[in-house]
C-alpha positions in Angstrom: 25.1 -13.8 -18.0 23.6 -10.8 -19.8 20.2 -9.3 -19.2 18.8 -10.9 -22.4 20.0 -14.3 -21.4 18.8 -14.2 -17.8 15.4 -15.8 -17.0 13.6 -13.9 -14.2 10.4 -15.1 -12.5 8.4 -12.6 -10.5 5.9 -14.0 -8.0 3.1 -11.6 -7.6 1.6 -9.0 -10.0 1.1 -6.3 -7.3 2.2 -2.8 -8.1 5.8 -3.6 -7.0 6.0 -6.7 -9.1 4.6 -4.8 -12.0 7.1 -1.9 -11.7 10.0 -4.4 -11.5 8.7 -6.4 -14.4 8.3 -3.3 -16.6 11.8 -2.0 -15.8 13.4 -5.4 -16.3 11.5 -6.1 -19.5 12.6 -2.7 -20.8 16.2 -3.6 -20.0 15.9 -6.8 -22.2 15.5 -9.4 -19.5 13.4 -12.5 -20.1 10.7 -11.9 -17.5 7.7 -14.1 -16.5 5.2 -12.9 -13.9 3.0 -15.4 -12.1 0.0 -14.5 -9.9 -2.6 -16.6 -8.1 -5.4 -14.2 -9.0 -7.2 -13.3 -12.2 -5.7 -9.9 -13.0 -2.8 -7.6 -12.0 -2.9 -5.2 -9.1 -2.3 -7.2 -5.9 -4.0 -5.2 -3.1 -4.9 -2.7 -5.8 -7.9 -4.8 -6.5 -11.5 -4.3 -7.5 -14.8 -6.1 -7.0 -17.8 -6.2 -9.3 -20.9 -4.2 -8.3 -24.2 -3.3 -9.9 -22.5 0.0 -11.1 -19.3 -1.7 -12.4 -15.9 -2.5 -10.9 -15.4 -0.8 -7.5 -12.1 -0.2 -5.8 -11.5 -2.6 -2.9 -8.0 -1.7 -2.0 -5.9 1.5 -2.0 -7.9 4.6 -3.2 -5.5 7.5 -2.5 -2.9 8.2 -5.1 -0.1 10.5 -4.0 3.5 11.2 -5.1 2.6 11.2 -8.8 6.2 11.9 -9.7 7.0 8.2 -8.8 4.7 7.0 -11.6 5.7 9.7 -14.1 9.3 8.5 -13.6 8.4 4.8 -14.0 6.8 5.4 -17.4 9.4 8.0 -18.5 12.2 5.6 -17.7 10.9 3.1 -20.2 10.2 5.7 -22.9 6.5 6.2 -22.2 4.2 8.9 -20.9 2.0 8.2 -18.0 -0.8 10.4 -19.4 -1.0 8.3 -22.5 -1.9 5.2 -20.5 -4.1 6.4 -17.6 -6.2 9.5 -16.9 -5.3 11.1 -13.6 -7.3 14.0 -12.2 -6.0 16.2 -9.3 -8.5 16.6 -6.5 -9.2 20.1 -5.2 -10.6 18.7 -2.0 -7.9 16.3 -0.6 -10.3 14.9 2.0 -13.4 15.9 3.9 -13.7 15.2 7.6 -16.7 15.0 9.9 -16.9 14.8 13.7 -19.9 13.7 15.6 -20.3 17.2 17.2 -21.2 18.5 13.7 -17.8 19.9 12.8 -16.7 19.6 9.2 -13.2 20.3 7.8 -12.0 20.1 4.2 -8.3 19.9 3.5 -7.5 21.3 0.1 -4.9 21.1 -2.6 -4.5 24.9 -2.2 -2.7 25.3 1.2 -4.2 28.7 1.7 -7.7 27.3 1.3 -6.9 24.6 3.8 -5.6 27.2 6.2 -8.8 29.2 5.8 -10.9 26.2 6.4 -9.0 25.3 9.6 -9.4 28.9 10.8 -13.1 28.9 10.1 -13.7 25.5 11.8 -11.3 25.8 14.8 -10.1 29.4 15.2 -7.0 31.5 14.6 -4.9 29.7 17.2 -5.6 26.3 15.5 -4.7 27.9 12.1 -1.3 29.0 13.4 -0.7 25.5 14.9 -1.7 24.0 11.5 0.9 26.2 9.7 3.6 25.1 12.2 2.7 21.4 12.0 2.7 21.5 8.2 6.1 23.2 8.0 7.5 20.6 10.4 6.1 17.7 8.2 7.6 19.4 5.1 11.0 19.6 6.7 10.9 16.0 7.8 9.7 14.8 4.3 12.4 16.8 2.5 15.1 15.5 4.9 14.2 11.8 4.7 13.0 11.5 1.2 16.4 10.7 -0.3 18.2 8.8 2.5 15.2 6.6 3.3 12.4 6.5 0.7 14.6 6.7 -2.4 17.4 4.4 -1.4 17.2 0.6 -1.6 19.4 0.0 1.5 18.8 2.6 4.2 21.9 3.2 6.3 21.0 4.0 9.9 24.4 5.4 10.7 24.3 7.7 7.6 20.8 8.9 8.6 22.0 9.6 12.2 24.9 11.7 10.7 22.5 13.6 8.6 20.3 14.4 11.5 23.3 15.5 13.7 24.4 17.8 10.9 21.0 19.5 11.0 20.2 19.8 14.7 16.7 21.2 14.1 15.8 17.8 12.6 16.2 16.3 16.1 13.5 18.5 17.5 11.3 17.9 14.4 11.6 14.2 14.8 10.8 14.2 18.5 12.6 10.9 18.7 11.4 9.9 22.2 7.8 10.7 21.5 4.9 8.9 19.8 3.0 10.4 17.0 0.0 11.0 19.3 2.3 12.7 21.9 3.7 15.0 19.3 0.2 15.9 18.0 -1.2 16.5 21.5 1.5 19.2 22.0 1.1 20.5 18.4 -2.7 21.1 18.5 -4.7 22.6 21.3 -7.9 21.2 19.7 -8.0 17.4 20.1 -10.0 17.0 16.9 -7.0 18.2 14.8 -4.7 15.8 16.7 -7.1 13.0 15.9 -7.2 14.0 12.2 -3.5 13.9 11.7 -3.0 10.9 13.9 -5.0 9.0 11.3 -2.1 9.2 9.0 -0.3 6.5 11.1 -2.9 4.1 9.8 -1.7 4.7 6.2 1.2 2.4 7.1 -0.7 0.2 9.4 0.1 1.7 12.7 -1.5 3.3 15.8 -0.6 6.9 16.5 -0.2 5.9 20.2 2.6 3.5 19.3 4.1 4.9 16.1 7.1 7.3 16.1 6.5 11.0 15.8 8.4 11.1 12.6 5.5 9.5 10.8 3.9 13.0 10.9 5.7 13.5 7.6 3.1 11.4 5.8 0.8 14.5 5.8 3.3 16.2 3.5 3.0 13.4 0.9 -0.8 14.1 0.8 -0.5 17.8 1.0 1.6 17.7 -2.2 -1.4 16.4 -4.1 -4.0 13.6 -4.4 -5.1 12.2 -7.8 -8.0 10.0 -8.9 -7.5 7.3 -11.6 -10.3 7.2 -14.2 -11.9 3.8 -14.0 -10.5 3.0 -10.6 -7.0 2.4 -9.2 -6.7 -1.0 -10.9 -6.5 0.8 -14.2 -3.1 1.9 -13.2 -2.0 -1.7 -12.6 -3.5 -2.8 -15.9 -1.7 0.0 -17.7 1.7 -1.0 -16.2 1.0 -4.7 -17.0 0.0 -3.8 -20.6 3.2 -1.7 -21.1 5.3 -4.5 -19.7 3.8 -7.0 -22.1 4.8 -4.6 -24.9 8.4 -5.1 -23.6 8.1 -8.9 -23.8 7.0 -9.7 -20.2 4.8 -12.7 -20.0 2.0 -12.9 -17.5 0.4 -16.1 -16.1 -2.7 -15.5 -13.9 -4.5 -18.1 -11.8 -1.1 -19.6 -11.2 -0.1 -20.1 -7.6 3.6 -20.3 -6.5 4.2 -23.4 -4.4 8.0 -23.6 -4.1 11.1 -21.8 -5.1 13.3 -24.5 -6.6 17.1 -24.9 -6.5 19.5 -26.9 -8.5 23.2 -27.2 -7.7 22.7 -24.8 -4.8 21.4 -22.1 -7.0 17.8 -20.9 -7.7 16.4 -22.7 -10.7 12.8 -21.4 -10.8 9.4 -21.6 -9.3 7.1 -24.6 -9.0 3.5 -23.6 -9.4 0.0 -25.0 -9.8 0.5 -24.7 -13.6 4.0 -26.3 -13.8 7.6 -25.2 -13.3 8.9 -21.8 -14.5 12.6 -21.7 -15.0 14.7 -18.8 -13.8 17.9 -18.1 -12.1 16.5 -15.0 -10.5 13.2 -14.7 -8.6 11.5 -11.6 -7.3 9.0 -12.3 -4.5 6.2 -9.7 -4.5 4.2 -11.0 -1.6 4.3 -10.7 2.1 7.8 -11.6 3.3 6.3 -13.6 6.1 5.4 -16.2 3.5 9.1 -16.9 3.0 10.0 -16.8 6.7 7.2 -19.3 7.5 8.2 -21.8 4.8 5.2 -21.2 2.5 7.5 -21.2 -0.6 9.5 -24.2 0.6 11.7 -25.0 3.6 14.8 -23.7 1.8 13.5 -20.2 1.9 12.9 -19.8 5.6 16.3 -18.2 6.2 16.0 -15.8 3.3 14.1 -13.2 5.4 14.6 -12.9 9.2 11.4 -13.3 11.2 12.1 -10.0 12.9 11.6 -8.3 9.5 8.0 -9.6 9.5 6.9 -9.3 13.1 5.0 -7.7 14.8 2.3 -7.3 12.3 0.7 -4.1 11.1 -3.0 -3.4 11.1 -5.6 -5.1 8.9 -8.9 -3.7 7.8 -12.6 -4.4 7.2 -13.3 -3.2 3.6 -16.8 -2.8 2.1 -17.0 -2.4 -1.7 -20.5 -1.9 -3.1 -22.9 0.2 -5.2 -25.8 2.2 -3.7 -27.5 5.6 -3.7 -26.3 7.8 -0.8 -28.6 10.0 1.2 -28.2 12.7 3.8 -24.5 13.9 3.9 -22.5 16.0 1.5 -19.6 13.7 0.5 -16.3 14.4 -1.2 -14.3 11.8 -3.1 -12.5 11.0 0.2 -14.5 11.5 3.4 -13.6 10.5 6.9 -16.1 10.1 9.8 -14.3 10.2 13.1 -15.0 8.1 16.1 -15.8 9.8 19.3 -12.7 8.6 21.2 -9.5 7.7 19.2 -7.9 6.3 22.4 -10.7 3.8 22.7 -10.4 2.8 19.1 -6.7 2.0 19.1 -6.9 0.4 22.6 -9.4 -2.0 21.2 -7.2 -2.8 18.2 -4.2 -3.3 20.5 -6.3 -5.9 22.4 -7.1 -7.6 19.0 -10.7 -6.6 19.3 -13.1 -5.0 16.8 -13.5 -1.3 17.9 -17.0 -0.3 18.8 -16.3 3.4 18.2 -14.1 3.4 15.1 -13.3 6.1 12.5 -14.7 5.3 9.1 -13.1 6.2 5.7 -15.4 6.4 2.7 -14.3 6.7 -0.9 -17.1 7.9 -3.3 -15.6 6.6 -6.5 -18.2 8.3 -8.8 -18.2 11.6 -6.9 -19.0 14.5 -9.1 -19.9 12.4 -12.1 -23.0 10.4 -11.1 -26.6 11.8 -11.1 -28.0 12.3 -7.5 -30.4 9.4 -7.7 -28.0 7.0 -9.6 -26.2 4.0 -8.2 -22.6 5.1 -7.1 -19.6 3.0 -6.2 -18.3 3.2 -2.7 -15.5 1.7 -0.6 -15.5 1.8 3.2 -12.4 1.1 5.3 -12.4 0.5 9.0 -9.2 -0.4 10.9 -8.9 -4.0 12.2 -6.4 -6.0 14.1 -4.5 -8.7 12.2 -6.4 -11.5 13.8 -8.2 -14.4 12.0 -11.7 -15.2 13.2 -14.8 -16.8 11.8 -15.4 -14.5 8.8 -19.2 -15.0 8.6 -19.8 -14.0 12.2 -17.3 -11.1 11.9 -18.9 -9.9 8.7 -22.4 -9.6 10.3 -21.1 -7.8 13.4 -19.0 -5.4 11.4 -21.6 -4.6 8.8 -24.1 -3.8 11.6 -21.6 -1.5 13.4 -20.5 0.4 10.3 -23.9 1.3 8.9 -25.3 2.1 12.4 -22.4 4.5 12.8 -23.1 6.2 9.4 -26.8 6.6 10.4 -25.6 8.5 13.5 -23.9 11.0 11.1 -27.1 11.2 9.0 -25.7 9.1 6.1 -27.7 6.2 4.7 -27.4 4.0 1.6 -30.1 2.5 -0.6 -29.9 -0.4 -0.7 -28.0 -1.0 2.5 -25.0 -3.2 1.6 -25.0 -6.7 3.1 -22.2 -8.6 4.7 -21.4 -10.2 1.4 -19.7 -7.0 0.2 -17.3 -7.0 3.1 -13.7 -8.4 3.2 -12.4 -9.2 6.7 -8.8 -9.9 7.9 -9.4 -13.6 7.3 -10.3 -12.7 3.7 -7.2 -10.7 3.3 -5.1 -13.6 4.6 -6.7 -15.8 2.0 -5.9 -13.3 -0.7 -2.4 -12.6 0.5 -1.0 -15.9 2.0 0.8 -15.8 5.3 -0.1 -12.1 5.9 -2.5 -12.8 8.8 -4.6 -10.2 7.1 -2.1 -7.5 7.8 -2.1 -5.1 4.9 1.2 -3.3 5.5 3.7 -6.0 6.5 5.7 -5.3 9.6 4.3 -2.9 12.1 5.7 0.7 12.0 5.8 0.9 15.8 9.1 2.0 17.3 11.6 4.6 16.2 13.8 2.1 14.4 11.0 0.1 12.8 11.8 1.4 9.3 15.3 -0.1 9.6 13.9 -3.5 10.6 11.9 -4.1 7.4 13.4 -6.5 4.9 15.3 -4.9 2.1 15.5 -5.8 -1.6 18.3 -8.4 -1.4 17.7 -11.5 0.7 20.1 -14.0 2.3 19.4 -16.3 -0.6 21.5 -15.4 -3.7 19.2 -14.8 -6.7 16.1 -14.1 -4.6 14.9 -10.5 -4.3 11.9 -8.8 -2.6 9.5 -6.1 -3.6 6.2 -4.9 -2.2 4.6 -3.0 0.7 6.2 -5.4 3.2 9.6 -4.4 2.1 11.6 -1.1 2.4 10.7 1.7 1.8 7.3 0.6 3.2 3.6 0.4 2.6 1.5 2.5 0.2 1.2 2.5 -3.6 4.2 5.0 -4.2 6.4 3.2 -1.7 5.7 -0.2 -3.1 6.3 1.1 -6.6 9.7 2.4 -5.5 10.6 -1.0 -4.0 10.0 -2.4 -7.5 12.4 0.1 -8.9 15.0 -0.8 -6.3 14.6 -4.5 -7.0 15.0 -4.0 -10.8 18.1 -1.9 -10.2 19.7 -4.5 -7.8 19.1 -7.3 -10.3 20.5 -5.4 -13.2 23.5 -4.4 -11.1 24.1 -8.0 -10.0 23.7 -9.3 -13.6 26.3 -6.8 -14.8 28.7 -8.2 -12.2 28.0 -11.8 -13.1 28.6 -11.1 -16.8 32.3 -10.6 -16.1 32.5 -14.1 -14.6 29.8 -16.1 -16.3 28.9 -19.3 -14.4 29.9 -22.5 -16.0 26.8 -24.3 -14.9 23.5 -23.0 -16.3 20.2 -23.1 -14.5 18.1 -26.1 -15.1 14.3 -26.5 -15.3 11.8 -26.1 -18.1 8.6 -24.1 -18.1 5.6 -26.4 -18.6 2.9 -23.8 -18.0 0.2 -22.7 -20.4 0.6 -19.9 -22.9 0.9 -16.3 -21.5 -2.5 -15.0 -20.5 -3.7 -11.4 -20.8 -5.5 -9.8 -17.9 -9.1 -11.1 -17.5 -12.1 -9.4 -15.9 -11.9 -10.2 -12.2 -14.0 -10.1 -9.1 -10.9 -9.8 -7.0 -7.2 -9.7 -7.5 -4.1 -10.0 -5.4 -0.6 -11.2 -5.2 
C-alpha cells in the first residue's frame, strides 16, 4: 500500500491534526480531515466581538522554529503565509502591593528589571534559575520533546551520564519547592510557578523539572497578525493545496472496522473510508467509548487520568482604563497557595491570578474598542454553566478593579467560556484543556504516544506526547505523520490481499467558514 493509495481520515482540525494533514498531503497521501466545528484550529479558536474576531484559546506563540520547520518541510516559507512579530516585552506582571515587573526578549533588560524591582540578590537568583532552566531545556529537548516514543531508561542513562542534571531536576521536589529555595522573594517564586499552568498543573504538585518551561518563553514570544487562528487557517490552506480535503460541521461518531481492520469513520455527514485514522481529540474520548466500543482498549485509561486544569476564558471587546498593559499581562493573586488549594478541592478560587491578552496592544487608539482575552485557572469539574458564569464574571472584574483596571463596557457573562463549555467543545475532556495532569515526576511517560493498541489508529494533539501547548501539539502531528509514513513503507513490501471497504457519502469538501467558535 503506497502513500498515494492509502486513504487517511483525520478526526479533528486542531493544530496537531493540521500539521499531520499537511505533512501527509505533501507526501502524496489521500487525506480527509473532519471536524465538528466551523473552522480549523481546535483550541486555537476565536469568537466574534464588536472589534472583530478575538482569540479565545492559546495566545502565546513560542518555539517558532517548530513552525518554520513545518512549512519548510513541505517546500513553503512560514513568512509567506502568516505575519509573526517578536515581542520585546514577553510579559508584564503586577502584584497587589504595587510591584510591576516586565520580562523582556533581551535577557539583560529582564535582569535589569528584576534588579530594579527586587534588588541585587534577586537578580543573582534570577540568573541562576534561568541558567538551570536552560540546561534542563537543552538536555531534554531531543530525548523527550523531539521524539515520538520517549524511552524512560534512555532518559535515565542520559541523566546519569551528566550528574549535574540530577541536581537541576531536583527529582524529589515539586516545582513550588524548587522555586522557594531558588528565590528569596516569594513574588518571583509565584511568577515562575505560574508556568506549571501552561501544561495544566499546579506548582505545588508538578515536578521541579517543569521549570524548564521558562526557557521556551525566554527564547522568544511572537504575535500572529489577525490572531492565533490565522496560523491554523494558513496551515489548512496550504494542506488544501496539497490535496487535503476538509469537512467542517462534521462530527465523528464511530471508527469503523471491517475484517478486523479499520475501514473509516462514521460521521453525522456519512461514512469516510480510510484504512488509517488519526484522532486529534482528547484521548479520553477513545478510552470512554465515545468513538465506539471497539476503541476503548486503544488508549489505556491511565494515559488520560487524572485530568489537568481547565479554565474560565473571557473573550470580548472594550475600552480599557487605568492600567498600563502589555500584550501579555498577569495580575497575581495575593496567595498562590490558596488559589491552588481551592483548585485541588475542585472549587473556584476566590483569590486567583488573572492573565490578560491585549490583542490590539500598540495598534489601537486609546479610546478605541480593543480585543481582550482573560484566562483564570479552573478545576476540570462540570457545573451549571449559567450560575458559574455569573459568579466568575463578578469575581474577575472585581479583582481587576482592585488593581485599578476597568473596561467600558464591562463584559457580561455571555463572553465567558466555562469548563462545561470546553467539555462541549472538546468531547469527553471534562473541560480539561491539557489532557492528562502533569503531576508526578513520571507523568510525562504516562501520556499516550502516537501509536495506539489498535493497528491503523494514531493519536495527535495536546493530550498526547510530547504534551500540551501549541508547539508541542504541532510536534505530535509531525510524529504522527512520520509514524504513518514509516508503517505504510513497511506495508508496501507485503501489500494486503483484502482492501479496506467503505465509501464516502459526505458532501463536497468545504473551505473554512467564518466562525464564532471552533474546536476539534
